[in-house]
C-alpha positions as CSV (number, residue, x, y, z in Angstrom):
1,M,-68.1,92.1,114.6
2,G,-67.1,89.8,111.8
3,F,-64.3,87.4,111.3
4,L,-61.9,90.4,110.3
5,K,-62.1,92.0,114.1
6,G,-58.6,93.9,114.8
7,Q,-57.2,93.2,111.8
8,A,-56.0,96.3,109.3
9,A,-56.5,96.1,105.9
10,I,-55.5,98.8,102.6
11,V,-57.7,99.4,99.6
12,T,-55.8,100.9,96.6
13,G,-58.0,102.8,94.3
14,G,-60.6,102.7,97.5
15,A,-62.2,106.0,96.5
16,R,-64.8,104.7,94.7
17,G,-66.3,101.7,92.7
18,L,-65.0,98.3,93.1
19,G,-62.2,99.6,95.6
20,R,-65.3,101.8,97.8
21,G,-67.3,98.6,97.5
22,I,-64.6,96.2,98.7
23,A,-63.7,98.7,101.8
24,L,-67.1,98.5,103.2
25,A,-67.2,95.3,103.1
26,L,-63.8,94.9,104.7
27,A,-65.3,97.1,107.3
28,Q,-68.4,95.4,108.0
29,E,-66.5,92.5,108.7
30,G,-64.6,94.3,111.6
31,A,-60.9,95.3,109.8
32,S,-59.8,99.0,109.9
33,V,-59.4,100.0,106.2
34,V,-57.2,102.5,104.9
35,I,-58.3,104.2,101.7
36,A,-55.4,104.9,99.5
37,D,-55.8,106.9,96.3
38,L,-55.5,110.2,94.4
39,L,-59.0,111.4,94.4
40,A,-59.2,113.3,97.9
41,D,-62.3,114.2,98.2
42,R,-64.0,110.6,97.2
43,G,-61.6,109.3,99.6
44,K,-62.1,111.3,102.4
45,E,-66.0,110.5,102.0
46,T,-65.6,106.5,101.6
47,A,-63.2,106.5,104.8
48,G,-65.9,108.5,106.8
49,E,-68.3,106.0,105.4
50,V,-65.8,103.4,106.8
51,A,-65.5,105.0,110.1
52,A,-69.4,104.9,110.5
53,T,-69.6,101.1,110.5
54,G,-67.5,101.3,113.6
55,V,-63.9,100.9,112.9
56,G,-61.0,102.7,112.3
57,S,-60.6,104.1,109.3
58,A,-58.3,106.4,107.5
59,F,-57.7,108.2,103.7
60,L,-54.2,108.3,102.2
61,P,-53.6,110.2,99.0
62,V,-51.2,107.6,97.1
63,D,-50.2,107.3,93.8
64,V,-49.1,103.4,93.2
65,T,-47.1,104.3,90.6
66,K,-44.7,105.8,92.9
67,R,-42.4,103.3,95.0
68,D,-41.8,105.6,97.8
69,Q,-45.4,106.1,98.3
70,V,-46.8,102.8,98.2
71,E,-44.4,102.0,100.7
72,G,-45.4,105.0,102.8
73,M,-48.6,103.8,102.3
74,V,-47.6,100.3,104.3
75,A,-45.7,102.4,106.9
76,E,-48.0,104.9,107.8
77,T,-50.8,102.0,108.1
78,V,-48.6,100.2,110.6
79,K,-47.7,103.4,112.4
80,R,-51.9,103.7,112.6
81,F,-52.9,100.7,113.7
82,G,-50.0,98.5,114.6
83,R,-50.3,95.9,112.4
84,L,-51.3,95.0,108.7
85,D,-53.0,92.0,107.6
86,I,-54.6,92.8,104.2
87,L,-53.5,94.5,101.0
88,V,-56.2,94.2,98.3
89,N,-54.5,96.1,95.3
90,N,-57.6,97.6,93.1
91,A,-56.1,100.5,91.7
92,G,-56.3,100.9,88.1
93,N,-57.2,103.1,85.0
94,T,-58.3,102.4,81.4
95,T,-57.3,104.8,78.2
96,H,-59.5,105.7,75.5
97,P,-59.7,102.6,73.5
98,A,-57.5,102.2,70.2
99,W,-55.8,99.8,68.1
100,C,-51.9,98.6,68.8
101,W,-51.0,100.0,65.9
102,E,-52.6,103.5,67.0
103,M,-52.2,103.6,70.3
104,S,-50.1,106.4,71.8
105,D,-46.7,105.4,74.3
106,Q,-48.3,107.9,76.8
107,D,-51.7,105.9,77.1
108,W,-49.3,102.4,76.9
109,H,-47.2,103.4,80.0
110,S,-50.0,105.4,81.6
111,V,-52.0,101.7,82.2
112,I,-48.6,99.8,82.4
113,N,-47.2,102.1,85.2
114,T,-50.6,102.0,87.2
115,H,-51.3,98.4,86.9
116,I,-48.2,96.3,86.8
117,H,-45.9,98.9,88.7
118,G,-48.6,99.6,91.3
119,T,-49.7,95.9,92.1
120,F,-45.4,95.1,92.3
121,Y,-45.2,97.7,94.8
122,G,-47.8,97.1,96.9
123,I,-47.0,93.1,97.2
124,K,-43.4,94.0,97.8
125,A,-44.1,96.7,100.6
126,A,-46.6,94.7,102.1
127,A,-44.9,91.5,101.9
128,K,-41.9,93.1,104.1
129,V,-44.6,93.8,107.0
130,M,-46.5,90.2,106.5
131,V,-43.4,87.8,106.6
132,G,-42.4,89.4,109.7
133,R,-45.6,88.7,111.2
134,G,-46.2,85.4,109.3
135,Y,-49.2,86.2,108.3
136,G,-51.0,88.0,105.7
137,R,-53.7,88.5,102.5
138,I,-53.0,89.6,99.1
139,V,-55.6,90.3,96.8
140,N,-55.2,91.9,93.5
141,L,-57.7,92.8,90.8
142,S,-57.2,91.3,87.2
143,S,-59.6,91.1,84.6
144,I,-61.8,88.9,82.5
145,A,-59.4,90.5,79.9
146,A,-56.4,88.2,81.1
147,V,-58.5,85.4,79.7
148,H,-59.5,86.4,76.3
149,G,-57.9,89.9,75.7
150,A,-59.4,92.9,75.1
151,S,-59.7,94.5,71.3
152,S,-58.6,97.8,71.1
153,Q,-57.2,97.7,74.9
154,I,-53.9,96.2,74.4
155,N,-52.4,98.0,77.2
156,Y,-55.0,97.3,79.7
157,S,-55.1,93.3,78.9
158,A,-51.3,93.3,78.7
159,A,-51.0,94.8,82.2
160,K,-54.0,92.3,83.8
161,F,-52.3,89.7,82.1
162,A,-49.2,90.4,83.9
163,I,-51.3,90.5,87.2
164,K,-52.1,86.8,86.8
165,G,-48.1,86.0,86.6
166,M,-47.1,88.1,89.6
167,T,-50.1,87.0,91.7
168,L,-48.8,83.2,90.9
169,T,-45.3,83.7,91.7
170,A,-45.7,85.9,95.1
171,A,-48.1,83.2,96.1
172,K,-45.1,80.7,95.4
173,E,-42.6,82.9,97.5
174,L,-45.1,83.9,100.4
175,G,-46.3,80.6,101.1
176,P,-44.2,79.5,103.4
177,H,-44.8,82.7,105.4
178,G,-48.4,82.1,106.3
179,I,-49.2,85.1,103.6
180,T,-51.7,84.0,100.8
181,V,-52.0,85.7,97.6
182,N,-55.2,85.5,95.1
183,A,-56.5,87.4,92.3
184,L,-59.8,88.2,91.1
185,Q,-60.7,88.4,87.1
186,P,-64.3,91.0,86.9
187,G,-66.3,90.8,84.3
188,I,-68.5,94.0,83.5
189,I,-68.9,95.4,86.7
190,R,-71.0,98.7,87.2
191,S,-68.8,101.3,88.5
192,D,-67.3,104.9,87.3
193,M,-64.7,103.6,85.7
194,T,-66.0,101.3,83.2
195,A,-69.2,103.9,82.9
196,I,-67.8,105.1,79.5
197,L,-67.4,101.3,78.3
198,L,-71.0,100.1,79.9
199,N,-73.2,101.2,76.6
200,P,-76.3,100.0,75.9
201,G,-74.7,97.0,73.8
202,E,-72.6,96.0,76.8
203,E,-75.6,96.2,79.1
204,K,-77.0,93.8,76.1
205,T,-74.1,91.4,75.9
206,A,-74.3,90.9,80.3
207,L,-77.8,89.8,80.4
208,G,-77.3,87.4,77.7
209,T,-74.6,85.6,80.5
210,P,-76.0,83.2,82.7
211,V,-76.7,85.5,85.4
212,R,-78.9,87.8,83.2
213,R,-77.0,91.0,84.8
214,V,-74.3,93.5,85.3
215,G,-71.9,93.0,88.1
216,E,-72.1,95.6,91.0
217,P,-69.1,96.3,93.1
218,E,-70.8,93.9,96.0
219,D,-70.0,91.0,93.7
220,V,-66.5,91.7,93.5
221,A,-66.5,92.5,97.3
222,N,-68.0,89.5,98.4
223,A,-65.2,87.3,96.4
224,V,-62.2,89.6,98.2
225,K,-63.6,88.6,101.5
226,F,-63.6,85.1,101.0
227,F,-59.6,85.3,100.2
228,V,-59.0,87.2,103.2
229,N,-60.8,85.1,105.5
230,P,-58.4,83.7,108.1
231,A,-60.0,80.2,107.4
232,S,-59.3,80.4,103.7
233,G,-55.3,80.1,104.6
234,F,-54.8,77.2,102.3
235,V,-56.5,78.7,99.1
236,T,-53.7,81.1,97.3
237,G,-52.3,81.4,93.7
238,V,-56.2,81.1,92.7
239,V,-57.3,83.4,90.5
240,V,-61.2,83.4,90.3
241,R,-63.6,85.1,87.5
242,V,-66.6,86.9,88.8
243,D,-68.1,87.7,86.0
244,G,-71.3,86.4,85.4
245,G,-70.1,83.9,83.1
246,I,-69.6,86.4,80.2
247,A,-66.4,84.9,79.8
248,I,-68.0,81.9,78.6
249,K,-69.6,83.8,75.9
250,L,-67.0,86.2,74.7
251,A,-64.7,83.3,74.3
252,A,-66.9,82.4,71.3
253,E,-67.8,85.4,69.6
254,D,-66.2,88.2,67.6
255,D,-65.3,91.3,69.5
256,L,-67.5,93.2,67.0
257,E,-68.2,96.3,69.4
258,A,-64.9,97.1,70.2
259,Y,-64.3,97.7,66.2
260,A,-67.4,100.2,66.6
261,R,-66.3,101.5,69.4
262,V,-62.9,102.7,67.8
263,Y,-64.4,103.8,64.6
264,P,-67.8,104.3,65.1
265,G,-69.9,104.3,62.0
266,K,-67.2,102.3,59.7
267,D,-67.4,98.5,58.0
């Protein structure tokens, strides 16, 4: 068993994609893992995979935009495992690409509520438990959209910028209590949520980065493992890109492919 033996973790949005990869990585290091998600069938399946590694596991149906459900998630975790050491705020969503002047209020609020409210509720609920114990590890999932913006996804970009700000503030507030708060900015990672965006154009873009490939959930999970390691207690308020260097490339290019997604066939 690994360096997280005996610890308990929550991974929101843990049913599939990045969340599933993170949950399995934590389990392989010895942590009991709660899968919090709205996808019941997939969530239970992932919880079963976690249990198969020999650690405790549970699936909880949670809508992170609902404060009472997030608080209940934390309370149930403590009830089942007697503690909460790790929270990974991974739950997220996207909407159909649209220019800022055409985006619907519904699409704006959907992404803002999930990413910003969900992350805040998670930090708040977990901190109440972790402060009392004098220990904790919180990892928030931002995005490279918070590095250079994301044309046709102003809602997603705004939300991921906000997560960076929450991470830095929470790190300042919780550091004196033995709690670290850090964030990751994944680039193009192969998952269910990115499947709609990972067209041949994005594949080609990714292959043009220094590492010459699209990211996998395991790439993000490995970075999470560093942040949640008990030995990483002097690392807080840090935002790390896990993007294969794509931010370097995109920073110097016009986002013409986004235009093509919104207005296919138009010049």
